[in-house]
C-alpha positions in Angstrom: -21.0 -18.3 -11.6 -21.8 -14.6 -11.5 -23.9 -13.3 -14.4 -21.3 -10.7 -15.0 -18.7 -13.4 -15.6 -20.9 -15.3 -18.0 -21.4 -12.0 -20.0 -17.7 -11.2 -19.9 -16.8 -14.7 -21.2 -19.1 -14.2 -24.1 -17.3 -10.9 -25.1 -13.7 -11.3 -24.0 -11.6 -13.7 -26.1 -9.0 -14.4 -23.3 -11.7 -15.5 -20.9 -13.2 -18.0 -23.4 -10.2 -20.2 -22.8 -10.8 -20.4 -19.1 -11.4 -23.8 -17.6 -12.4 -22.3 -14.2 -13.1 -18.9 -12.7 -13.1 -18.5 -8.9 -14.2 -15.4 -7.0 -11.9 -13.8 -4.4 -13.4 -11.9 -1.5 -10.3 -10.6 0.3 -9.5 -6.9 0.7 -11.4 -3.6 0.8 -11.3 -2.8 -2.9 -14.7 -2.2 -4.5 -13.5 -4.2 -7.5 -14.8 -7.7 -8.0 -11.7 -10.0 -8.2 -11.4 -13.5 -9.7 -8.8 -16.1 -10.3 -9.0 -17.3 -13.9 -7.6 -20.7 -14.7 -6.3 -21.3 -18.2 -4.6 -24.7 -18.7 -1.9 -24.8 -16.0 -1.7 -21.0 -15.6 -3.6 -18.7 -13.3 -4.5 -15.0 -13.9 -6.2 -12.3 -11.9 -9.4 -10.7 -13.3 -10.6 -7.4 -11.8 -14.1 -6.2 -12.7 -15.3 -2.6 -12.0 -17.8 0.1 -12.9 -16.9 1.7 -16.2 -16.5 5.1 -14.6 -13.2 3.9 -13.1 -11.8 2.9 -16.5 -9.5 5.9 -17.0 -7.6 5.3 -13.7 -7.5 1.5 -14.4 -5.9 2.3 -17.8 -3.2 4.3 -15.9 -2.7 1.4 -13.4 -2.3 -1.0 -16.3 0.3 1.3 -17.9 2.1 1.6 -14.5 2.5 -2.1 -14.3 4.0 -2.2 -17.8 6.5 0.5 -16.6 7.3 -1.5 -13.5 8.9 -4.2 -15.7 11.7 -1.9 -16.8 12.5 -1.2 -13.1 12.7 -5.0 -12.3 9.8 -4.8 -9.9 8.3 -8.2 -9.0 4.6 -7.5 -9.6 1.8 -8.8 -11.7 2.2 -8.5 -15.5 -0.6 -6.7 -17.4 -2.3 -9.0 -19.9 -5.5 -7.4 -21.1 -7.8 -4.4 -20.4 -11.1 -3.3 -21.8 -14.7 -2.0 -21.3 -18.0 -3.6 -22.2 -20.3 -0.6 -22.6 -23.5 -2.7 -22.7 -22.6 -4.0 -19.2 -21.3 -0.6 -17.9 -18.2 -2.7 -16.9 -14.5 -2.5 -17.2 -12.0 -5.3 -16.7 -8.3 -5.8 -16.2 -6.5 -9.1 -16.5 -3.1 -9.6 -14.9 -0.7 -12.5 -14.3 -1.3 -14.2 -10.9 1.4 -14.2 -8.3 1.2 -17.5 -6.5 1.7 -17.9 -2.8 0.3 -16.5 0.5 0.3 -12.9 1.8 3.2 -12.0 4.0 0.9 -11.3 7.0 -0.1 -14.9 7.0 3.5 -16.2 6.3 5.5 -13.9 8.6 5.0 -15.8 11.8 6.2 -19.0 10.2 9.6 -17.4 9.7 12.5 -17.0 12.0 13.4 -13.4 12.9 16.4 -13.4 10.6 14.2 -14.6 7.7 11.7 -11.9 8.5 14.4 -9.3 8.4 15.7 -10.6 5.0 12.2 -10.6 3.6 11.8 -7.0 4.8 15.1 -6.1 3.1 13.8 -7.5 -0.2 10.5 -5.6 0.3 12.5 -2.4 0.8 14.7 -3.0 -2.3 11.5 -3.6 -4.4 9.9 -0.5 -3.0 12.9 1.6 -3.9 12.7 0.3 -7.5 9.0 1.3 -7.7 10.0 4.8 -6.6 12.3 5.3 -9.5 9.2 6.0 -11.7 8.8 9.8 -11.9 5.4 11.4 -11.8 4.0 13.1 -15.0 4.9 16.8 -15.2 1.2 17.7 -14.9 1.1 16.4 -11.2 0.8 19.4 -8.8 3.4 19.9 -6.1 3.4 17.2 -3.3 3.3 19.7 -0.4 0.1 21.4 -1.7 -1.7 18.2 -2.3 -0.6 16.5 0.9 -1.5 19.4 3.2 -4.9 19.9 1.5 -5.6 16.2 2.2 -4.3 16.4 5.7 -6.5 19.4 6.6 -9.6 17.7 5.1 -9.0 14.6 7.2 -8.2 16.7 10.3 -11.4 18.7 10.0 -13.4 15.4 9.5 -11.6 14.0 12.6 -12.5 17.0 14.7 -16.2 16.5 14.0 -16.3 12.7 14.1 -16.9 12.3 17.9 -13.7 10.4 18.6 -10.8 12.0 20.3 -7.3 10.6 20.5 -5.5 11.5 23.7 -2.8 14.2 23.2 -4.1 14.9 19.7 -3.1 18.6 20.0 0.5 17.5 20.4 0.3 15.6 17.2 -1.3 18.5 15.4 1.3 21.0 16.7 4.1 18.6 15.7 2.8 18.5 12.1 2.3 22.2 11.9 5.7 23.0 13.3 7.5 20.7 10.9 5.4 20.7 7.7 7.9 22.9 5.9 10.1 19.8 5.6 7.6 18.5 3.0 8.2 21.4 0.7 10.1 20.7 -2.5 9.9 16.9 -2.0 9.9 15.1 -5.3 6.9 13.7 -7.1 7.4 10.0 -7.8 5.2 6.9 -7.9 3.6 5.8 -4.7 2.1 2.4 -4.3 0.1 3.9 -1.4 -0.9 0.5 0.0 2.4 -1.3 0.5 1.9 -3.6 3.5 2.1 -7.2 4.4 -1.3 -8.2 3.0 -0.3 -6.9 -0.4 3.1 -8.7 -0.4 3.1 -12.3 -1.6 5.4 -14.9 -0.2 6.2 -18.3 -1.7 8.5 -20.9 -0.2 9.7 -18.4 2.4 10.7 -16.0 -0.4 9.4 -12.6 -1.5 7.3 -13.4 -4.6 5.9 -10.0 -5.5 3.6 -7.0 -4.6 0.0 -6.8 -5.6 -2.9 -4.2 -5.6 -1.6 -1.2 -7.4 -5.2 0.3 -7.6 -4.6 2.9 -4.9 -1.5 4.3 -6.6 -0.6 8.0 -6.3 2.2 10.4 -6.9 4.3 12.3 -4.4 7.1 11.9 -1.8 8.3 8.3 -1.9 8.8 8.3 1.8 5.1 8.5 2.3 4.9 4.8 1.3 6.4 4.0 4.7 3.3 4.9 6.8 2.1 1.3 6.6 5.3 0.3 8.4 4.2 2.3 11.4 0.6 1.1 11.2 0.8 -2.5 10.2 4.3 -3.9 9.6 5.6 -3.0 13.0 2.6 -4.7 14.6 3.2 -8.0 12.8 7.0 -8.0 12.6 9.6 -5.6 13.9 12.4 -7.5 12.1 10.6 -7.1 8.8 9.9 -3.4 9.5 13.6 -2.8 10.2 14.6 -4.8 7.1 12.3 -2.8 4.9 13.8 0.5 5.9 17.4 -0.9 5.8 16.8 -2.5 2.4 15.3 0.6 0.9 18.3 2.7 1.7 21.0 0.1 1.3 21.7 0.1 5.0 22.4 3.8 5.2 19.2 5.6 6.4 19.4 9.4 5.9 18.5 11.6 8.8 15.8 13.5 6.9 13.9 10.3 6.5 12.9 10.1 10.1 11.5 13.6 10.2 9.3 13.0 7.1 8.4 9.5 8.3 7.2 11.0 11.6 5.2 13.8 9.9 3.4 11.3 7.7 2.9 8.9 10.6 1.4 11.8 12.6 -1.0 12.6 9.7 -2.1 9.0 9.4 -3.4 9.1 13.0 -6.3 11.3 11.9 -6.9 9.8 8.5 -7.0 6.3 9.9 -9.8 7.3 12.3 -11.8 8.9 9.5 -11.2 6.1 7.1 -12.2 3.4 9.6 -15.4 5.2 10.4 -16.3 5.4 6.7 -15.2 2.0 5.5 -14.3 -0.4 8.3 -16.3 0.4 11.5 -16.0 -3.2 12.7 -12.2 -2.6 12.9 -12.4 0.8 14.5 -11.5 -0.4 18.0 -8.5 -2.3 16.7 -7.4 0.7 14.7 -7.6 3.0 17.8 -5.5 0.5 19.8 -3.0 0.4 17.0 -2.7 4.1 16.9 -2.0 4.4 20.6 0.9 1.9 20.0 2.2 4.2 17.3 2.0 7.2 19.6 3.9 5.3 22.3 6.5 4.3 19.7 7.2 8.0 19.1 6.4 9.2 22.7 3.7 11.5 21.2 6.3 12.6 18.6 8.9 13.8 21.0 10.9 11.0 19.2 11.3 11.0 15.4 12.9 7.5 15.3 10.5 5.0 16.8 11.6 3.0 19.9 11.4 -0.3 18.0 14.0 0.7 15.4 17.2 -1.0 16.7 18.9 -2.5 13.6 22.3 -3.1 15.3 20.7 -5.1 18.1 18.8 -7.2 15.5 22.0 -7.9 13.5 24.2 -8.7 16.5 
């Protein structure tokens, strides 16, 4: 067992009741993650440097708030810091099952669509949570971030074909982002963070990348990841979110944010996942083809009537 776990068990009362603690290695988070077994129950332990404690406190509070919106997510159990170890910890209930990326191909298309519908409903509930009044306007923050990524992309040595078309599309249409509301964003809502049990949606995990801003931004992972694994799930997620009536302004904003993610994905992959860079570039060209280099707002795969017929 890790020394850090032994030290935590000596200091955290909840962990002293554990019969087993098992390390998890999945995901890109810098947190150390463990499954904690207490009698017949399982819990998730996240351990991190103490410097990240303030954001973890906010994440803990957000999960408390999610309960009032009937969001299926982990329940916060305990949080604290051990100054002597320069360590913070969060303990949550554990959502049993497998991630949706692993489960999706075992489901029929109709089942994939229905699970996507439930994912969309759950996402819409999360987005009911309004941002604190101190959060700066979404447009200013989103454009600052976009230009930082765009500048980093331009100097990274990788060039996406027709990148000027994407840049021009964003510049021409960025005004649509003005006055968009500031609400909770999961900011990592994709199949690997959705848990499935017995072919049913069981819950969403990994709130540690949360942000505030336009709720529609949470759909960029549909373009990047959901669509690749399951078009029926992707269509279901959009349909479920809007109760079957998708507003036209959604597609403009969806396309702007998808265009932005072309550049941020290259930069992010170079920084944190170089082994997956080639796969990411291939994925981005699929996205560009889906939108015909953003001559189309609505991606070519979005055909809900055909799916339901």
